[in-house]
All heavy atoms as an XYZ file, in Angstrom:
976
protein
N     184.353    102.682     90.086
C     183.672    102.215     91.277
C     183.101    100.828     90.983
O     182.482    100.596     89.955
C     182.547    103.182     91.641
C     181.736    102.695     92.810
S     180.372    103.765     93.222
C     181.222    105.074     94.020
N     183.286     99.889     91.871
C     182.796     98.535     91.681
C     181.293     98.483     91.976
O     180.737     99.334     92.651
C     183.554     97.565     92.596
O     183.186     97.803     93.938
N     180.673     97.440     91.470
C     179.232     97.286     91.660
C     178.888     97.009     93.118
O     177.853     97.416     93.604
C     178.696     96.156     90.782
C     178.662     96.522     89.317
S     177.664     97.972     89.045
C     176.141     97.206     88.658
N     179.744     96.328     93.838
C     179.458     96.073     95.249
C     179.433     97.372     96.028
O     178.613     97.546     96.917
C     180.503     95.118     95.872
O     181.682     95.101     95.086
C     179.961     93.764     96.064
N     180.313     98.281     95.697
C     180.303     99.568     96.373
C     179.038    100.349     96.054
O     178.489    101.060     96.905
N     178.559    100.218     94.821
C     177.342    100.917     94.409
C     176.132    100.394     95.185
O     175.336    101.151     95.716
C     177.134    100.741     92.906
C     175.881    101.361     92.399
C     175.771    102.735     92.258
C     174.793    100.570     92.056
C     174.614    103.311     91.789
C     173.635    101.142     91.591
C     173.543    102.513     91.455
N     175.992     99.069     95.260
C     174.848     98.484     95.961
C     174.996     98.557     97.479
O     174.009     98.482     98.195
C     174.638     97.033     95.527
C     174.091     96.908     94.140
C     174.824     96.290     93.135
C     172.845     97.406     93.823
C     174.328     96.188     91.858
C     172.329     97.308     92.550
C     173.083     96.698     91.563
N     176.198     98.678     97.959
C     176.398     98.759     99.404
C     175.804    100.038     99.967
O     175.395    100.087    101.127
C     177.889     98.679     99.730
N     175.728    101.095     99.151
C     175.167    102.361     99.634
C     173.644    102.363     99.623
O     173.031    103.284    100.142
C     175.676    103.521     98.775
C     177.170    103.719     98.883
C     177.620    104.884     98.071
N     177.054    104.782     96.721
C     177.098    105.752     95.825
N     177.653    106.889     96.116
N     176.584    105.584     94.644
N     173.032    101.356     99.002
C     171.578    101.314     98.919
C     170.987    100.591    100.121
O     171.465     99.529    100.507
C     171.135    100.619     97.639
C     171.470    101.389     96.417
S     170.742    100.581     95.011
C     171.423    101.572     93.721
N     169.937    101.183    100.655
C     169.272    100.594    101.808
C     167.798    100.955    101.738
O     167.441    102.096    101.423
C     169.885    101.147    103.089
O     169.049    100.913    104.188
N     166.918    100.032    102.043
C     165.490    100.353    102.024
C     165.134    101.417    103.054
O     164.263    102.245    102.819
C     164.802     99.038    102.358
C     165.823     97.979    102.305
C     167.153     98.616    102.289
N     165.842    101.410    104.169
C     165.564    102.415    105.198
C     165.952    103.807    104.721
O     165.231    104.780    104.969
C     166.318    102.067    106.491
C     165.875    100.754    107.072
C     166.743     99.678    107.100
C     164.590    100.594    107.569
C     166.338     98.458    107.620
C     164.178     99.383    108.094
C     165.055     98.312    108.122
N     167.081    103.917    104.028
C     167.501    105.218    103.497
C     166.524    105.687    102.416
O     166.195    106.868    102.328
C     168.913    105.126    102.926
C     169.959    104.888    103.988
C     171.275    104.600    103.346
N     172.082    105.815    103.365
C     173.261    105.917    102.810
N     173.763    104.895    102.149
N     173.950    107.033    102.881
N     166.060    104.745    101.580
C     165.100    105.109    100.526
C     163.799    105.607    101.152
O     163.233    106.613    100.704
C     164.841    103.915     99.618
N     163.323    104.934    102.186
C     162.091    105.358    102.866
C     162.274    106.734    103.487
O     161.410    107.595    103.393
C     161.698    104.338    103.919
C     160.513    104.769    104.723
C     160.511    105.209    105.999
C     159.169    104.848    104.267
N     159.245    105.542    106.383
C     158.387    105.331    105.336
C     158.536    104.553    103.075
C     157.027    105.530    105.239
C     157.169    104.749    102.985
C     156.434    105.232    104.052
N     163.427    106.958    104.103
C     163.693    108.257    104.731
C     163.762    109.364    103.675
O     163.203    110.448    103.871
C     165.006    108.194    105.530
C     165.226    109.431    106.389
C     166.464    109.316    107.253
N     167.641    109.214    106.402
C     168.659    108.372    106.619
N     168.644    107.561    107.645
N     169.681    108.339    105.785
N     164.391    109.084    102.532
C     164.448    110.076    101.462
C     163.044    110.389    100.938
O     162.708    111.549    100.693
C     165.329    109.586    100.318
C     166.808    109.617    100.649
O     167.171    110.301    101.629
O     167.587    108.955     99.933
N     162.213    109.377    100.751
C     160.846    109.595    100.270
C     160.051    110.401    101.291
O     159.346    111.347    100.928
C     160.159    108.253    100.005
C     158.700    108.338     99.549
C     158.598    109.044     98.211
C     158.084    106.966     99.485
N     160.176    110.063    102.558
C     159.463    110.794    103.603
C     159.890    112.255    103.645
O     159.050    113.158    103.709
C     159.708    110.126    104.958
C     158.856    110.718    106.076
C     159.247    110.176    107.417
N     160.594    110.679    107.701
C     161.489    110.069    108.456
N     161.196    108.924    108.991
N     162.669    110.595    108.664
N     161.195    112.512    103.566
C     161.688    113.891    103.572
C     161.181    114.663    102.355
O     160.856    115.843    102.445
C     163.217    113.918    103.611
C     163.776    113.423    104.934
O     163.006    113.382    105.923
O     164.974    113.050    104.971
N     161.104    113.991    101.218
C     160.630    114.643     99.997
C     159.144    114.990    100.108
O     158.716    116.080     99.713
C     160.864    113.722     98.792
C     160.456    114.321     97.498
N     161.152    115.337     96.880
C     159.398    114.067     96.690
C     160.548    115.670     95.763
N     159.477    114.898     95.617
N     158.330    114.083    100.648
C     156.889    114.301    100.753
C     156.570    115.355    101.811
O     155.667    116.174    101.622
C     156.163    112.968    101.056
C     154.709    113.197    101.419
C     156.261    112.034     99.859
N     157.294    115.355    102.908
C     157.025    116.310    103.988
C     157.249    117.739    103.517
O     156.528    118.660    103.907
C     157.898    115.978    105.226
C     157.875    117.102    106.251
C     157.421    114.687    105.852
N     158.192    117.950    102.638
C     158.494    119.302    102.186
C     157.579    119.815    101.093
O     157.819    120.895    100.555
N     156.552    119.103    100.744
C     155.664    119.488     99.639
C     154.395    120.145    100.162
O     153.973    119.917    101.297
C     155.275    118.265     98.803
C     156.430    117.581     98.169
C     157.054    118.500     97.156
N     158.336    117.956     96.721
C     159.117    118.563     95.871
N     158.767    119.713     95.352
N     160.253    118.032     95.538
N     153.757    120.913     99.278
C     152.497    121.564     99.621
C     151.330    120.598     99.488
O     151.453    119.517     98.910
N     150.149    120.988    100.001
C     148.994    120.076     99.967
C     148.538    119.749     98.548
O     148.090    118.630     98.292
C     147.912    120.822    100.732
C     148.381    122.210    100.921
C     149.860    122.220    100.703
N     148.641    120.712     97.608
C     148.196    120.420     96.246
C     149.073    119.347     95.597
O     148.593    118.514     94.831
C     148.153    121.691     95.379
C     149.488    122.241     94.941
C     150.189    123.091     95.993
O     149.703    123.222     97.114
N     151.311    123.662     95.630
N     150.351    119.345     95.924
C     151.226    118.319     95.363
C     150.906    116.944     95.953
O     151.038    115.925     95.266
C     152.689    118.671     95.623
C     153.156    119.879     94.812
C     154.594    120.238     95.109
O     154.871    120.618     96.248
O     155.409    120.110     94.180
N     150.476    116.917     97.195
C     150.085    115.644     97.796
C     148.805    115.101     97.161
O     148.652    113.892     96.986
C     149.908    115.802     99.313
C     151.192    116.157    100.081
C     150.886    116.335    101.562
C     152.241    115.085     99.878
N     147.885    116.025     96.799
C     146.667    115.577     96.104
C     147.015    114.995     94.737
O     146.453    113.977     94.322
C     145.666    116.722     95.954
C     144.933    117.008     97.225
C     145.057    118.111     98.019
C     143.982    116.171     97.875
N     144.245    118.016     99.113
C     143.571    116.827     99.052
C     143.436    114.930     97.589
C     142.645    116.279     99.924
C     142.512    114.386     98.455
C     142.129    115.063     99.608
N     147.945    115.632     94.040
C     148.368    115.100     92.743
C     149.087    113.764     92.913
O     148.942    112.853     92.085
C     149.257    116.102     92.002
C     148.472    117.190     91.338
C     148.609    118.504     91.747
C     147.596    116.914     90.309
C     147.887    119.510     91.143
C     146.867    117.910     89.688
C     147.010    119.218     90.120
N     149.867    113.619     93.979
C     150.522    112.345     94.255
C     149.476    111.259     94.499
O     149.575    110.148     93.961
C     151.452    112.470     95.469
C     152.094    111.171     95.953
C     153.058    110.643     94.898
C     152.796    111.386     97.275
N     148.458    111.550     95.305
C     147.399    110.578     95.577
C     146.645    110.221     94.293
O     146.334    109.040     94.060
C     146.436    111.129     96.628
N     146.372    111.235     93.463
C     145.673    110.965     92.195
C     146.538    110.091     91.286
O     146.035    109.156     90.642
C     145.315    112.272     91.498
N     147.835    110.366     91.222
C     148.732    109.573     90.382
C     148.802    108.127     90.869
O     148.779    107.179     90.070
C     150.127    110.187     90.362
N     148.860    107.950     92.185
C     148.891    106.593     92.740
C     147.572    105.874     92.448
O     147.563    104.693     92.069
C     149.184    106.642     94.256
C     150.633    107.081     94.492
C     148.917    105.290     94.904
C     150.961    107.339     95.940
N     146.443    106.563     92.586
C     145.136    105.941     92.343
C     144.981    105.543     90.874
O     144.507    104.437     90.564
C     144.021    106.891     92.751
N     145.385    106.412     89.962
C     145.271    106.097     88.531
C     146.163    104.918     88.180
O     145.751    104.000     87.451
C     145.606    107.339     87.683
C     144.505    108.384     87.853
C     145.787    106.971     86.217
C     144.840    109.725     87.247
N     147.377    104.925     88.691
C     148.291    103.815     88.417
C     147.750    102.507     88.981
O     147.788    101.469     88.303
C     149.678    104.114     89.023
O     150.148    105.357     88.504
C     150.664    103.009     88.699
N     147.234    102.535     90.205
C     146.672    101.325     90.811
C     145.467    100.828     90.010
O     145.310     99.621     89.793
C     146.271    101.597     92.255
N     144.626    101.763     89.540
C     143.470    101.364     88.734
C     143.904    100.704     87.432
O     143.339     99.682     87.022
C     142.575    102.572     88.433
C     141.483    102.255     87.460
C     140.385    101.508     87.859
C     141.565    102.661     86.138
C     139.377    101.194     86.963
C     140.572    102.347     85.234
C     139.472    101.610     85.650
N     144.894    101.258     86.760
C     145.357    100.674     85.495
C     145.961     99.287     85.711
O     145.708     98.369     84.922
C     146.373    101.595     84.823
C     145.790    102.890     84.238
C     146.897    103.775     83.712
C     144.797    102.572     83.142
N     146.739     99.137     86.775
C     147.305     97.812     87.063
C     146.187     96.828     87.357
O     146.184     95.698     86.853
C     148.311     97.905     88.233
C     149.561     98.664     87.780
C     148.677     96.513     88.746
C     150.526     98.977     88.892
N     145.188     97.242     88.160
C     144.047     96.380     88.456
C     143.304     95.998     87.175
O     142.933     94.841     86.981
C     143.093     97.087     89.425
C     141.782     96.389     89.592
C     141.679     95.240     90.356
C     140.641     96.872     88.968
C     140.475     94.593     90.510
C     139.435     96.226     89.106
C     139.348     95.076     89.875
N     143.089     96.968     86.285
C     142.359     96.700     85.037
C     143.116     95.700     84.170
O     142.514     94.788     83.593
C     142.125     98.004     84.274
N     144.435     95.848     84.069
C     145.210     94.909     83.260
C     145.208     93.511     83.883
O     145.114     92.510     83.170
C     146.653     95.397     83.081
C     146.790     96.401     81.971
C     147.156     97.700     82.262
C     146.562     96.053     80.658
C     147.284     98.639     81.250
C     146.690     96.974     79.644
C     147.048     98.274     79.932
N     145.298     93.436     85.190
C     145.283     92.126     85.848
C     143.924     91.475     85.668
O     143.820     90.284     85.357
C     145.648     92.263     87.344
C     145.345     90.981     88.103
C     147.104     92.641     87.499
N     142.848     92.241     85.836
C     141.506     91.681     85.689
C     141.239     91.267     84.240
O     140.611     90.237     83.990
C     140.468     92.714     86.127
C     139.043     92.239     86.026
C     138.256     92.701     87.212
C     136.807     92.313     87.128
N     136.602     90.896     87.280
N     141.748     92.043     83.285
C     141.522     91.747     81.877
C     142.351     90.555     81.404
O     142.051     89.969     80.374
C     141.857     92.978     81.037
C     141.411     92.823     79.603
O     140.286     92.333     79.386
O     142.183     93.187     78.703
N     143.377     90.189     82.135
C     144.250     89.108     81.694
C     143.716     87.740     82.100
O     144.426     86.753     81.999
C     145.654     89.298     82.272
O     145.638     89.123     83.676
N     142.462     87.673     82.534
C     141.860     86.407     82.935
C     141.762     85.478     81.726
O     141.267     85.859     80.677
C     140.465     86.652     83.518
C     139.678     85.401     83.692
N     139.969     84.470     84.646
C     138.613     84.920     83.016
C     139.113     83.468     84.549
N     138.285     83.725     83.573
N     142.241     84.277     81.887
C     142.161     83.290     80.822
C     141.097     82.274     81.178
O     141.038     81.793     82.308
C     143.499     82.558     80.647
C     144.569     83.422     80.071
C     145.553     83.960     80.882
C     144.578     83.710     78.726
C     146.532     84.757     80.362
C     145.560     84.511     78.193
C     146.542     85.036     79.007
N     140.285     81.935     80.206
C     139.276     80.916     80.448
C     139.928     79.538     80.385
O     141.027     79.387     79.876
C     138.166     81.030     79.407
C     137.410     82.322     79.532
C     136.147     82.332     78.712
O     135.702     81.249     78.304
O     135.619     83.420     78.508
N     139.214     78.560     80.900
C     139.749     77.208     80.893
C     140.011     76.762     79.458
O     139.274     77.115     78.541
C     138.765     76.240     81.533
C     138.684     76.361     83.026
C     137.766     75.279     83.557
C     137.754     75.274     85.066
N     136.845     74.242     85.592
N     141.016     75.961     79.312
C     141.344     75.420     78.002
C     140.239     74.453     77.586
O     139.780     73.637     78.392
C     142.710     74.703     78.049
C     143.030     74.054     76.717
C     143.789     75.671     78.456
N     139.823     74.590     76.348
C     138.771     73.725     75.828
C     139.249     72.280     75.821
O     140.336     71.976     75.340
C     138.384     74.147     74.419
C     137.455     73.184     73.741
C     136.127     73.101     74.112
C     137.904     72.328     72.750
C     135.266     72.205     73.508
C     137.063     71.436     72.140
C     135.743     71.378     72.512
O     134.908     70.493     71.918
N     138.450     71.407     76.383
C     138.782     69.988     76.383
C     137.760     69.281     75.507
O     136.572     69.261     75.831
C     138.753     69.444     77.797
C     139.785     70.125     78.679
C     139.977     69.433     79.953
N     140.541     68.119     79.655
C     140.838     67.239     80.582
N     140.638     67.516     81.827
N     141.344     66.078     80.257
N     138.197     68.730     74.408
C     137.248     68.089     73.504
C     136.623     66.839     74.125
O     137.202     66.215     75.010
C     138.099     67.713     72.298
C     139.492     67.620     72.824
C     139.574     68.606     73.960
N     135.437     66.532     73.652
C     134.764     65.330     74.123
C     135.424     64.126     73.456
O     135.571     64.072     72.234
C     133.286     65.378     73.753
C     132.524     64.176     74.234
C     131.053     64.278     73.878
O     130.616     65.255     73.291
N     130.299     63.249     74.208
N     135.827     63.190     74.256
C     136.524     62.006     73.730
C     135.487     60.987     73.281
O     134.569     60.651     74.021
C     137.437     61.400     74.805
C     138.500     62.411     75.212
C     138.070     60.109     74.302
C     139.356     61.972     76.367
N     135.647     60.506     72.058
C     134.763     59.483     71.524
C     135.565     58.197     71.384
O     136.586     58.170     70.696
C     134.219     59.898     70.143
O     133.561     61.158     70.272
C     133.265     58.863     69.603
N     135.119     57.182     72.051
C     135.807     55.903     71.991
C     135.240     55.085     70.835
O     134.042     55.044     70.601
C     135.643     55.152     73.308
C     136.330     55.857     74.455
C     135.617     56.684     75.314
C     137.692     55.713     74.655
C     136.243     57.343     76.347
C     138.329     56.371     75.686
C     137.598     57.183     76.534
O     138.218     57.844     77.551
N     136.106     54.439     70.104
C     135.724     53.654     68.933
C     135.556     52.199     69.364
O     136.383     51.648     70.079
C     136.789     53.775     67.828
C     136.424     52.934     66.625
C     136.982     55.227     67.448
N     134.472     51.619     68.882
C     134.221     50.219     69.209
C     135.134     49.315     68.386
O     135.490     49.634     67.259
C     132.762     49.863     68.918
C     131.776     50.597     69.778
C     130.360     50.191     69.418
C     129.381     50.979     70.272
N     127.987     50.644     69.906
N     135.469     48.197     68.941
C     136.264     47.191     68.240
C     135.304     46.205     67.573
O     134.377     45.703     68.199
C     137.174     46.445     69.223
C     138.179     47.321     69.906
C     139.256     47.802     68.953
O     139.606     47.122     67.994
N     139.762     48.997     69.194
N     135.518     45.959     66.305
C     134.647     45.048     65.585
C     135.435     43.811     65.167
O     136.639     43.871     64.939
C     134.074     45.720     64.330
C     133.263     46.930     64.651
C     133.626     48.223     64.521
C     131.943     46.944     65.174
N     132.632     49.047     64.923
C     131.571     48.302     65.331
C     131.031     45.964     65.533
C     130.339     48.679     65.823
C     129.801     46.348     66.019
C     129.472     47.679     66.157
N     134.693     42.720     65.062
C     135.317     41.477     64.583
C     135.620     41.628     63.091
O     134.880     42.265     62.348
C     134.379     40.285     64.784
C     134.011     40.015     66.217
C     133.160     38.769     66.351
C     131.837     39.011     65.646
N     130.939     37.855     65.623
N     136.704     41.027     62.654
C     137.062     41.103     61.240
C     136.214     40.175     60.375
O     136.101     40.377     59.166
C     138.542     40.752     61.059
C     139.530     41.744     61.668
C     140.953     41.244     61.495
C     139.372     43.092     61.004
N     135.586     39.201     60.980
C     134.818     38.237     60.186
C     133.317     38.537     60.182
O     132.502     37.635     59.987
C     135.080     36.808     60.700
C     134.704     36.646     62.166
O     134.465     37.668     62.851
O     134.636     35.485     62.613
N     132.928     39.806     60.353
C     131.504     40.161     60.321
C     130.965     40.027     58.902
O     131.670     40.317     57.928
C     131.285     41.615     60.767
C     131.529     41.852     62.219
C     131.124     43.247     62.622
N     131.814     44.251     61.811
C     131.403     45.499     61.624
N     130.294     45.914     62.190
N     132.082     46.327     60.889
N     129.707     39.675     58.813
C     129.080     39.574     57.495
C     128.543     40.934     57.088
O     128.391     41.851     57.921
C     127.916     38.561     57.520
O     126.906     39.061     58.398
C     128.388     37.185     57.984
N     128.259     41.092     55.824
C     127.696     42.355     55.327
C     126.340     42.639     55.959
O     125.999     43.796     56.222
C     127.568     42.314     53.805
C     128.925     42.414     53.113
O     129.884     42.852     53.797
O     129.017     42.085     51.925
N     125.566     41.611     56.229
C     124.245     41.795     56.853
C     124.412     42.360     58.267
O     123.646     43.244     58.686
C     123.493     40.473     56.875
N     125.396     41.895     58.999
C     125.646     42.422     60.344
C     126.082     43.886     60.287
O     125.669     44.698     61.116
C     126.719     41.587     61.060
C     126.279     40.188     61.429
C     127.425     39.375     62.011
O     128.596     39.660     61.706
O     127.144     38.454     62.785
N     126.893     44.210     59.319
C     127.363     45.598     59.166
C     126.198     46.524     58.852
O     126.044     47.592     59.459
C     128.454     45.675     58.075
C     129.693     44.908     58.518
C     128.793     47.132     57.758
C     130.747     44.772     57.442
N     125.334     46.118     57.920
C     124.183     46.937     57.548
C     123.226     47.087     58.727
O     122.699     48.180     58.986
C     123.467     46.337     56.316
C     122.141     47.033     56.054
C     124.365     46.407     55.089
N     123.021     46.031     59.483
C     122.129     46.098     60.649
C     122.687     47.077     61.688
O     121.940     47.878     62.261
C     121.956     44.702     61.249
N     123.969     47.024     61.929
C     124.578     47.944     62.897
C     124.516     49.377     62.392
O     124.301     50.314     63.166
C     126.032     47.533     63.180
C     126.696     48.361     64.257
C     126.007     48.233     65.605
O     125.663     47.126     66.025
N     125.780     49.346     66.281
N     124.693     49.584     61.093
C     124.604     50.932     60.533
C     123.200     51.506     60.692
O     123.044     52.706     60.942
C     125.013     50.919     59.057
C     126.506     50.763     58.856
C     126.886     50.658     57.398
O     126.053     50.381     56.530
N     128.165     50.864     57.117
N     122.174     50.674     60.559
C     120.804     51.153     60.758
C     120.582     51.564     62.212
O     119.930     52.575     62.483
C     119.801     50.067     60.354
C     119.713     49.867     58.863
C     118.714     48.796     58.499
C     118.676     48.604     56.992
N     117.757     47.526     56.601
N     121.124     50.794     63.140
C     121.004     51.143     64.557
C     121.739     52.456     64.841
O     121.217     53.339     65.523
C     121.561     50.002     65.437
C     120.687     48.748     65.299
C     121.661     50.435     66.894
C     121.289     47.509     65.934
N     122.934     52.584     64.293
C     123.723     53.796     64.512
C     123.092     55.014     63.841
O     123.230     56.139     64.331
C     125.151     53.608     63.985
C     125.947     52.591     64.795
O     125.538     52.307     65.950
O     126.960     52.080     64.281
N     122.406     54.809     62.705
C     121.795     55.934     61.985
C     120.689     56.575     62.829
O     120.514     57.790     62.800
C     121.239     55.464     60.640
C     120.706     56.574     59.776
C     121.799     57.565     59.376
O     122.925     57.175     59.102
N     121.467     58.842     59.351
N     119.970     55.805     63.595
C     118.918     56.342     64.460
C     119.531     57.298     65.485
O     119.043     58.420     65.691
C     118.142     55.196     65.159
C     117.190     55.745     66.205
C     117.411     54.348     64.134
N     120.621     56.883     66.118
C     121.299     57.736     67.101
C     121.885     58.978     66.418
O     121.800     60.086     66.948
C     122.412     56.949     67.818
C     123.178     57.757     68.828
C     122.323     58.206     69.996
O     121.418     57.494     70.422
N     122.586     59.394     70.509
N     122.463     58.803     65.241
C     123.038     59.934     64.506
C     121.950     60.953     64.141
O     122.140     62.162     64.284
C     123.736     59.430     63.247
C     124.605     60.469     62.575
C     125.406     59.909     61.409
N     126.199     58.744     61.788
C     126.097     57.540     61.235
N     125.228     57.317     60.259
N     126.857     56.549     61.635
N     120.775     60.473     63.691
C     119.667     61.374     63.365
C     119.189     62.125     64.609
O     118.896     63.317     64.559
C     118.504     60.599     62.741
C     118.837     60.065     61.351
O     119.808     60.584     60.740
O     118.144     59.131     60.896
N     119.104     61.412     65.746
C     118.687     62.043     66.990
C     119.684     63.138     67.400
O     119.281     64.233     67.800
C     118.570     60.980     68.080
C     117.874     61.460     69.321
C     117.714     60.375     70.385
N     117.317     59.076     69.842
C     117.910     57.922     70.149
N     118.907     57.891     70.996
N     117.495     56.804     69.628
N     120.976     62.863     67.291
C     122.003     63.850     67.647
C     121.941     65.075     66.727
O     122.072     66.213     67.184
C     123.399     63.229     67.585
C     123.628     62.189     68.674
O     122.855     62.179     69.659
O     124.580     61.392     68.529
N     121.749     64.840     65.426
C     121.658     65.951     64.471
C     120.429     66.815     64.745
O     120.485     68.040     64.639
C     121.637     65.426     63.040
C     122.987     64.915     62.570
C     122.937     64.326     61.171
O     121.870     64.403     60.511
O     123.969     63.788     60.739
N     119.305     66.184     65.098
C     118.086     66.941     65.417
C     118.294     67.788     66.671
O     117.873     68.951     66.724
C     116.916     65.986     65.607
N     118.969     67.231     67.666
C     119.242     67.994     68.890
C     120.171     69.174     68.597
O     119.951     70.284     69.088
C     119.858     67.085     69.949
C     120.127     67.790     71.260
C     120.778     66.862     72.274
O     121.130     65.731     71.964
N     120.940     67.368     73.481
N     121.205     68.959     67.775
C     122.113     70.044     67.412
C     121.367     71.130     66.639
O     121.559     72.323     66.904
C     123.275     69.498     66.579
C     124.278     70.525     66.078
C     124.982     71.188     67.256
C     125.282     69.876     65.147
N     120.512     70.743     65.703
C     119.747     71.734     64.945
C     118.826     72.531     65.857
O     118.690     73.750     65.710
C     118.935     71.055     63.849
C     118.186     72.039     62.960
C     117.602     71.338     61.776
C     116.779     72.213     60.871
N     116.741     73.604     61.083
N     118.231     71.863     66.845
C     117.358     72.545     67.802
C     118.151     73.568     68.609
O     117.706     74.704     68.803
C     116.714     71.512     68.730
C     115.757     72.084     69.738
C     115.164     70.969     70.595
C     114.288     71.545     71.682
N     113.763     70.514     72.577
N     119.354     73.204     69.060
C     120.200     74.139     69.807
C     120.626     75.313     68.930
O     120.623     76.466     69.374
C     121.439     73.424     70.357
C     121.153     72.450     71.470
C     122.384     71.645     71.873
O     123.392     71.646     71.180
N     122.282     70.938     72.989
N     120.987     75.035     67.685
C     121.393     76.108     66.769
C     120.227     77.055     66.498
O     120.413     78.272     66.425
C     121.923     75.515     65.460
C     123.278     74.868     65.598
C     123.717     74.169     64.322
O     122.904     73.846     63.447
N     125.018     73.911     64.217
N     119.037     76.515     66.343
C     117.866     77.363     66.118
C     117.580     78.243     67.330
O     117.193     79.404     67.192
C     116.638     76.508     65.787
C     116.732     75.875     64.405
O     117.546     76.359     63.582
O     116.003     74.898     64.151
N     117.787     77.696     68.538
C     117.566     78.488     69.753
C     118.573     79.645     69.827
O     118.200     80.785     70.138
C     117.684     77.603     70.989
N     119.818     79.376     69.519
C     120.841     80.434     69.530
C     120.543     81.462     68.446
O     120.639     82.678     68.666
C     122.245     79.822     69.352
C     123.278     80.902     69.115
C     122.614     78.989     70.561
N     120.131     80.987     67.275
C     119.796     81.892     66.170
C     118.623     82.791     66.556
O     118.611     83.982     66.247
C     119.467     81.070     64.921
C     119.406     81.879     63.650
C     119.238     80.994     62.419
N     120.436     80.200     62.181
C     120.486     78.867     62.191
N     119.403     78.166     62.423
N     121.614     78.229     61.953
N     117.636     82.236     67.271
C     116.480     83.024     67.713
C     116.901     84.085     68.728
O     116.393     85.213     68.696
C     115.418     82.111     68.310
N     117.825     83.739     69.621
C     118.319     84.726     70.585
C     119.028     85.879     69.880
O     118.822     87.047     70.221
C     119.283     84.062     71.583
C     118.607     83.139     72.560
C     119.619     82.429     73.448
O     120.807     82.422     73.176
N     119.127     81.826     74.516
N     119.868     85.555     68.891
C     120.558     86.613     68.152
C     119.571     87.460     67.350
O     119.732     88.667     67.235
C     121.630     86.024     67.226
C     122.918     85.725     67.925
C     123.366     84.426     68.047
C     123.688     86.746     68.463
C     124.557     84.141     68.696
C     124.876     86.478     69.107
C     125.313     85.175     69.220
N     118.536     86.825     66.790
C     117.520     87.574     66.038
C     116.789     88.539     66.961
O     116.534     89.688     66.600
C     116.534     86.607     65.394
C     115.340     87.247     64.744
C     115.435     87.148     63.249
C     114.188     87.660     62.567
N     114.152     89.087     62.491
N     116.450     88.066     68.170
C     115.769     88.922     69.146
C     116.654     90.111     69.515
O     116.185     91.259     69.557
C     115.427     88.105     70.387
C     114.707     88.880     71.454
C     114.409     87.986     72.650
C     113.787     88.798     73.766
N     113.579     87.981     74.967
N     117.926     89.868     69.751
C     118.859     90.942     70.071
C     118.997     91.908     68.899
O     118.999     93.129     69.079
C     120.227     90.366     70.442
C     121.316     91.367     70.768
C     120.942     92.180     71.999
C     122.639     90.659     70.980
N     119.075     91.376     67.683
C     119.179     92.232     66.501
C     117.926     93.087     66.344
O     118.017     94.270     66.003
C     119.392     91.369     65.259
C     119.603     92.200     64.009
O     120.408     93.163     64.074
O     118.960     91.921     62.977
N     116.756     92.507     66.574
C     115.515     93.284     66.491
C     115.480     94.399     67.535
O     115.033     95.508     67.259
C     114.297     92.368     66.656
C     114.127     91.421     65.474
O     114.742     91.683     64.403
O     113.411     90.409     65.626
N     115.943     94.109     68.749
C     115.987     95.135     69.803
C     116.919     96.267     69.408
O     116.596     97.440     69.576
C     116.430     94.524     71.137
C     115.403     93.649     71.792
C     115.950     92.995     73.054
O     117.141     93.020     73.319
N     115.061     92.402     73.829
N     118.099     95.917     68.892
C     119.058     96.953     68.508
C     118.554     97.751     67.301
O     118.762     98.949     67.216
C     120.421     96.325     68.192
C     121.165     95.740     69.394
C     122.446     95.034     68.925
C     121.495     96.816     70.402
N     117.863     97.078     66.377
C     117.311     97.773     65.221
C     116.220     98.746     65.635
O     116.097     99.851     65.078
C     116.743     96.763     64.208
O     117.775     95.959     63.707
N     115.390     98.349     66.610
C     114.313     99.236     67.053
C     114.874    100.463     67.789
O     114.243    101.507     67.818
C     113.341     98.486     67.961
O     113.982     98.137     69.178
N     116.066    100.318     68.373
C     116.705    101.466     69.048
C     117.443    102.353     68.056
O     117.908    103.429     68.417
C     117.682    100.951     70.117
C     116.987    100.251     71.273
S     118.103     99.433     72.440
C     119.373    100.618     72.691
N     117.567    101.908     66.825
C     118.241    102.714     65.811
C     119.736    102.479     65.763
O     120.479    103.279     65.216
N     120.196    101.383     66.318
C     121.641    101.099     66.306
C     122.011    100.187     65.181
O     121.449     99.354     64.727
C     122.071    100.482     67.646
C     121.888    101.378     68.859
C     122.281    100.625     70.109
C     122.752    102.607     68.733
């Protein structure tokens, strides 16, 4: 038998009619099991779709590099490094402050879980 002959016998209307005839001939308990099976399957599909959520791709912060003259003197370089060191120290202090805040939150959570016996 050729494949065209096989697919030619298939029709969505015939499939619907076969399903309807099959369901009509069943008892009420079988219909409850059918509804439960459909609900469980729908819940699992929903759970997998919801769990497959991807967060946005991390985009790093772009830092642009300044262009410097090649004929700078050592005194100019040292002066610029002192200016940059102030900003670097400020950034490091801010990062340490943020890390300490996160560490304090985790400590608080750990203390709560320890007091509950977990």
